[in-house]
C-alpha positions as CSV (number, residue, x, y, z in Angstrom):
1,M,-0.1,0.0,0.0
2,T,1.4,3.4,-1.0
3,P,1.6,6.2,1.4
4,M,-1.1,8.0,-0.7
5,D,-3.4,5.0,-0.2
6,E,-2.8,5.1,3.6
7,R,-3.3,8.7,3.7
8,R,-6.8,8.1,2.1
9,N,-7.9,5.5,4.1
10,I,-7.0,7.4,7.4
11,R,-9.1,10.3,5.7
12,Y,-12.1,7.7,5.3
13,V,-11.8,6.5,9.2
14,I,-11.7,10.1,10.4
15,W,-14.9,10.8,8.2
16,A,-16.6,7.7,9.4
17,L,-15.6,8.5,13.1
18,G,-16.7,11.8,12.9
19,I,-20.2,11.2,11.5
20,A,-20.6,8.2,14.4
21,V,-19.8,11.0,17.1
22,F,-22.1,13.2,15.2
23,L,-24.8,10.8,15.2
24,A,-24.4,9.9,19.1
25,I,-24.5,13.6,20.2
26,P,-28.0,14.1,20.8
27,H,-28.1,10.8,22.6
28,V,-25.7,11.8,25.4
29,V,-26.3,15.5,25.7
30,T,-29.6,16.0,27.1
31,D,-29.2,19.8,27.8
32,K,-31.5,21.8,25.8
33,F,-29.3,24.9,25.7
34,L,-26.2,23.1,24.5
35,M,-28.2,21.2,21.8
36,H,-29.4,24.8,20.9
37,L,-25.9,26.1,20.7
38,A,-24.7,23.4,18.5
39,I,-27.4,23.7,16.0
40,L,-26.5,27.5,15.9
41,G,-22.8,26.7,15.7
42,M,-23.3,24.7,12.8
43,L,-25.6,27.3,10.7
44,Y,-22.9,29.7,11.3
45,A,-20.0,27.2,10.5
46,I,-21.8,27.1,6.9
47,V,-21.7,30.6,6.6
48,A,-18.4,31.0,7.6
49,S,-16.9,28.1,5.3
50,N,-18.8,29.5,2.5
51,W,-17.5,32.8,3.1
52,D,-14.0,31.2,2.9
53,L,-14.5,30.6,-0.6
54,T,-14.6,34.1,-1.8
55,L,-12.4,35.3,1.3
56,G,-9.6,32.6,1.2
57,Y,-9.9,31.2,-2.3
58,A,-10.9,33.8,-4.2
59,G,-8.8,36.7,-2.4
60,V,-11.9,38.9,-2.5
61,F,-12.5,40.6,0.8
62,N,-16.1,41.2,0.9
63,F,-18.9,41.4,3.8
64,A,-21.9,40.2,1.8
65,H,-22.2,36.3,3.0
66,L,-24.2,37.5,6.0
67,A,-26.6,39.7,3.8
68,F,-27.1,36.3,1.7
69,F,-27.7,34.3,5.2
70,G,-30.4,37.1,6.2
71,I,-31.9,37.3,2.7
72,G,-32.5,33.3,3.2
73,A,-34.1,33.9,6.4
74,Y,-36.4,36.5,5.4
75,T,-37.3,35.1,2.1
76,S,-38.6,31.6,3.7
77,G,-39.9,33.5,6.6
78,I,-42.0,35.7,4.3
79,L,-43.1,33.2,1.9
80,A,-44.3,31.2,5.3
81,V,-46.1,33.9,7.3
82,K,-47.5,36.2,4.3
83,Y,-48.5,33.9,1.3
84,G,-48.8,30.4,3.8
85,I,-46.0,28.7,1.9
86,S,-44.3,25.4,3.1
87,P,-40.9,25.9,4.8
88,W,-39.8,22.7,3.0
89,L,-40.6,25.2,-0.5
90,G,-39.3,28.2,1.3
91,I,-36.0,27.1,2.3
92,P,-34.8,26.3,-1.0
93,A,-36.6,29.5,-2.5
94,G,-34.1,31.5,0.2
95,G,-31.1,29.6,-1.1
96,L,-32.2,30.8,-4.9
97,T,-33.0,34.3,-3.9
98,A,-29.4,34.5,-2.0
99,A,-28.1,33.4,-5.1
100,L,-29.5,36.0,-7.3
101,A,-28.7,38.7,-4.7
102,S,-25.0,37.3,-5.2
103,I,-25.2,38.2,-8.9
104,L,-25.9,41.8,-8.5
105,V,-23.5,42.2,-5.6
106,S,-20.9,40.6,-7.5
107,I,-21.2,42.8,-10.8
108,P,-19.9,46.0,-9.4
109,A,-17.4,44.1,-7.1
110,I,-15.5,41.9,-9.2
111,R,-13.7,44.8,-10.8
112,L,-12.9,46.4,-7.7
113,R,-9.8,45.6,-5.5
114,G,-8.7,45.3,-1.5
115,I,-10.8,48.1,0.5
116,Y,-13.2,49.0,-2.0
117,V,-14.5,45.6,-2.3
118,A,-15.3,45.5,1.6
119,L,-16.6,49.1,1.3
120,L,-19.0,48.0,-1.6
121,T,-20.1,44.7,-0.1
122,F,-20.6,46.0,3.4
123,A,-22.8,48.9,1.6
124,C,-24.8,46.3,-0.1
125,S,-25.4,44.5,3.3
126,Q,-26.9,47.7,4.8
127,L,-28.9,48.3,1.8
128,V,-30.8,44.9,2.0
129,L,-31.0,45.6,5.9
130,L,-32.4,49.2,5.1
131,L,-34.8,47.8,2.5
132,L,-36.3,45.3,5.2
133,L,-36.6,47.8,7.6
134,S,-38.6,50.2,5.2
135,Q,-41.3,47.5,4.7
136,P,-42.6,47.0,8.2
137,L,-46.0,45.5,6.7
138,I,-44.2,42.5,4.9
139,T,-40.9,42.0,7.1
140,G,-42.0,43.7,10.5
141,G,-39.7,46.4,10.5
142,Q,-37.7,46.7,13.8
143,Q,-39.4,44.3,15.6
144,G,-38.5,41.5,13.0
145,L,-40.7,39.1,11.2
146,T,-42.6,37.0,13.9
147,G,-45.0,34.0,13.7
148,V,-42.7,32.1,11.4
149,P,-44.0,28.4,11.4
150,Q,-41.7,25.8,12.7
151,L,-40.7,23.0,10.5
152,Q,-42.6,19.8,10.6
153,I,-43.5,16.6,8.5
154,G,-46.9,15.6,8.7
155,D,-47.8,15.7,12.6
156,F,-44.3,15.5,13.2
157,L,-42.9,18.8,15.1
158,F,-39.3,19.4,15.0
159,R,-39.2,21.5,18.0
160,K,-40.5,18.4,19.9
161,S,-37.6,16.6,19.3
162,R,-34.4,17.1,20.2
163,F,-32.9,15.1,17.3
164,A,-34.6,16.7,14.3
165,H,-33.0,20.1,14.2
166,F,-29.6,18.8,14.9
167,Y,-29.4,16.2,12.2
168,L,-31.3,18.5,9.5
169,V,-28.7,21.1,10.2
170,G,-25.8,18.6,10.3
171,F,-26.7,17.2,7.4
172,L,-26.9,20.6,5.6
173,L,-23.5,21.2,6.9
174,L,-22.1,17.9,5.4
175,C,-23.5,18.7,2.3
176,S,-22.0,22.1,2.4
177,T,-18.8,21.1,3.4
178,I,-18.3,18.2,0.6
179,F,-19.5,20.6,-1.8
180,L,-17.0,23.2,-1.1
181,R,-14.4,20.7,-0.8
182,R,-15.1,19.4,-4.1
183,L,-15.0,22.8,-5.5
184,V,-11.6,24.1,-4.4
185,T,-10.1,21.1,-5.5
186,S,-11.4,21.2,-8.9
187,D,-10.1,23.3,-11.8
188,F,-12.0,25.9,-11.1
189,G,-11.0,26.0,-7.3
190,L,-7.4,25.9,-8.8
191,S,-8.0,29.0,-11.1
192,L,-9.4,31.1,-7.9
193,I,-6.1,30.3,-6.2
194,A,-4.2,31.3,-9.7
195,L,-6.4,34.5,-9.8
196,R,-5.6,35.6,-6.2
197,D,-1.8,34.9,-6.2
198,F,-0.8,35.7,-9.9
199,E,-3.7,37.5,-11.4
200,E,-1.9,39.2,-14.4
201,Y,-0.5,35.8,-15.3
202,A,-3.5,33.9,-15.0
203,V,-5.5,36.5,-16.9
204,A,-2.8,36.3,-19.5
205,R,-3.0,32.6,-19.7
206,G,-6.7,32.6,-20.5
207,I,-8.5,32.6,-17.2
208,P,-11.4,34.8,-17.3
209,L,-11.6,36.9,-13.8
210,A,-14.9,38.3,-14.1
211,R,-16.4,35.3,-14.6
212,Q,-14.9,33.1,-12.1
213,R,-15.2,35.6,-9.3
214,L,-19.0,36.1,-10.1
215,L,-19.2,32.2,-10.1
216,A,-17.4,32.3,-6.4
217,F,-19.9,34.9,-5.3
218,L,-22.8,32.7,-6.8
219,L,-21.8,29.2,-5.6
220,S,-20.7,30.5,-2.0
221,S,-24.1,32.2,-1.6
222,I,-26.7,29.2,-2.0
223,F,-25.8,27.3,1.4
224,P,-25.9,30.5,3.4
225,G,-29.2,31.2,1.8
226,L,-30.4,27.6,2.7
227,A,-28.9,28.0,6.1
228,G,-30.7,31.5,6.6
229,G,-34.0,29.7,5.9
230,V,-33.5,26.9,8.2
231,Y,-32.4,29.5,10.6
232,A,-35.6,31.7,10.5
233,H,-38.0,28.3,11.0
234,F,-35.6,27.5,13.8
235,L,-35.8,30.5,16.0
236,I,-39.5,31.1,14.7
237,V,-38.6,34.5,13.8
238,A,-36.4,36.6,11.3
239,S,-35.0,39.6,13.2
240,P,-32.7,42.6,11.7
241,D,-30.1,41.4,14.3
242,I,-28.8,39.1,11.7
243,F,-27.4,42.1,9.9
244,G,-25.6,43.2,13.2
245,F,-22.0,43.9,13.3
246,S,-21.4,41.7,16.2
247,L,-22.6,38.7,14.3
248,T,-20.2,39.6,11.6
249,T,-17.4,40.2,13.8
250,L,-18.1,36.5,15.0
251,L,-18.5,34.9,11.6
252,L,-15.3,37.0,10.3
253,S,-13.0,35.5,13.4
254,M,-14.4,31.9,12.5
255,V,-12.9,32.2,9.2
256,L,-9.5,33.9,10.2
257,V,-9.2,31.9,13.5
258,G,-10.2,28.6,11.8
259,G,-7.8,29.1,8.8
260,V,-8.2,31.1,5.5
261,A,-8.5,29.1,2.7
262,T,-9.1,25.5,4.5
263,I,-12.9,24.8,4.6
264,Y,-12.4,22.6,7.6
265,G,-11.0,25.4,9.7
266,P,-14.0,27.5,9.8
267,V,-16.3,24.8,10.2
268,L,-14.4,23.4,13.2
269,V,-13.8,26.9,14.8
270,G,-17.3,28.1,13.6
271,V,-19.0,25.5,16.1
272,V,-16.2,26.2,18.9
273,M,-16.4,30.0,18.6
274,T,-20.2,29.8,18.9
275,F,-20.1,27.7,22.3
276,V,-17.5,30.0,23.5
277,S,-19.0,33.2,22.4
278,E,-22.7,32.3,23.7
279,L,-21.3,31.1,27.0
280,M,-19.2,34.0,27.6
281,A,-22.6,36.2,27.3
282,T,-24.5,34.0,29.6
283,S,-22.2,33.3,32.3
284,A,-22.2,35.5,35.0
285,W,-18.7,35.3,36.3
286,M,-17.3,37.0,33.3
287,S,-19.1,40.5,34.3
288,D,-18.0,39.8,38.1
289,V,-14.2,39.4,37.1
290,F,-14.2,42.2,34.6
291,G,-16.6,44.7,36.0
292,I,-18.4,45.4,32.8
293,S,-21.3,44.1,31.2
294,R,-21.2,40.7,29.4
295,G,-21.6,41.7,25.7
296,P,-18.3,44.0,25.7
297,V,-16.2,41.1,27.2
298,R,-17.3,38.8,24.6
299,F,-16.5,41.3,21.7
300,M,-13.2,42.0,23.5
301,F,-12.5,38.2,23.3
302,V,-13.1,37.9,19.9
303,A,-11.2,41.1,18.9
304,V,-8.4,39.9,20.7
305,L,-8.4,36.2,19.2
306,I,-8.3,37.4,15.9
307,V,-5.3,39.9,16.6
308,L,-3.5,37.0,18.4
309,T,-4.1,34.8,15.6
310,M,-3.0,37.0,12.8
311,R,0.0,37.9,14.6
312,F,1.3,34.4,15.9
313,F,-0.4,31.7,13.6
314,P,-1.8,33.4,10.7
315,E,-2.5,30.2,9.1
316,G,-5.4,29.3,11.5
317,V,-6.1,26.4,13.7
318,W,-6.6,24.1,10.8
319,G,-3.0,25.3,9.5
320,L,-1.5,24.3,13.1
321,I,-3.1,21.0,12.7
322,K,-1.9,20.3,9.4
323,R,1.5,21.3,10.7
324,F,1.4,19.1,13.4
325,S,0.3,16.1,11.1
326,A,3.1,16.7,8.7
327,R,5.7,16.9,11.3
328,A,4.3,13.6,12.7
329,R,4.1,11.9,9.4
330,D,7.9,13.1,8.7
331,A,8.8,11.5,12.2
332,Q,7.3,8.4,11.5
333,G,8.8,8.0,8.1
334,T,12.4,8.7,9.5
335,A,11.5,6.3,12.4
336,T,10.7,3.7,9.8
337,E,13.4,4.4,7.3
338,E,16.0,3.8,10.3
339,Q,14.3,0.7,11.1
340,S,14.7,-0.3,7.6
341,Q,18.3,0.3,7.9
342,I,19.1,-1.6,10.9
343,T,17.0,-4.7,9.7
């Protein structure tokens, strides 16, 4: 068996163990609040990992992915509340609407560079928020869209089971991760990396800059839109808080701390950061120790974590895992070679 086959088999074993652990979690964890955080963490991980496609692989620093998430939430919520459309049709509609919005955002953004892309996409996100706030009869305005129906299949209500939402969101996260990994290892993913690192050379070799970046925006918006639809029916509300700067900062920290251009890093750190952030916001000892309200402590922690990550290990958590894994393989290879020489 070649070393490549061994690594492939190890990867399959890790995937199998990960799925087995995931399936067992609802049977082991009975605390409803922890299960609630796990579901939120997986939803945020979907947004963060898809954001990594444009931020990490395409090298486009945009702030529009939270808008795609919010558009998916409001689309599915409005269709269900105002028009009585089933959530199982509204959630895909949220993904489609987010994809259409991504095209509108990407058309002016793909020709810009650096801070100008960030400013444009952030402005688009705020424009979506203002449009939602300006139509209170449809969107609920500042109060948000209430009365969003919960998910159900026949007489089975998802909120009455601690398994249903967890497995649904987990399946969506699995599909998103597989989709992204297939995408970034394809010729399309390699073309994005080429445009990010050697733009002039890649364009000279025939890679279409505008089309590839437009596709990056489009393909990275579908799953956040779907996740937004599930989010609205999970919380039974679509709130303008989705577009808040605090959530934007939290999702950005998931990408940067997890590891830019890794996909797996934002998924892993996305779940962990959700737990850490929410537990800090709800733990009384934080305010007792620092003498200030719990919210600012959480934001301070996220900000410090981003700075430390960019300063000491810019490759992120997943980069560190890969580095240690490579060292372990090298050490194992050296030991095997020495053993063969002895024998």
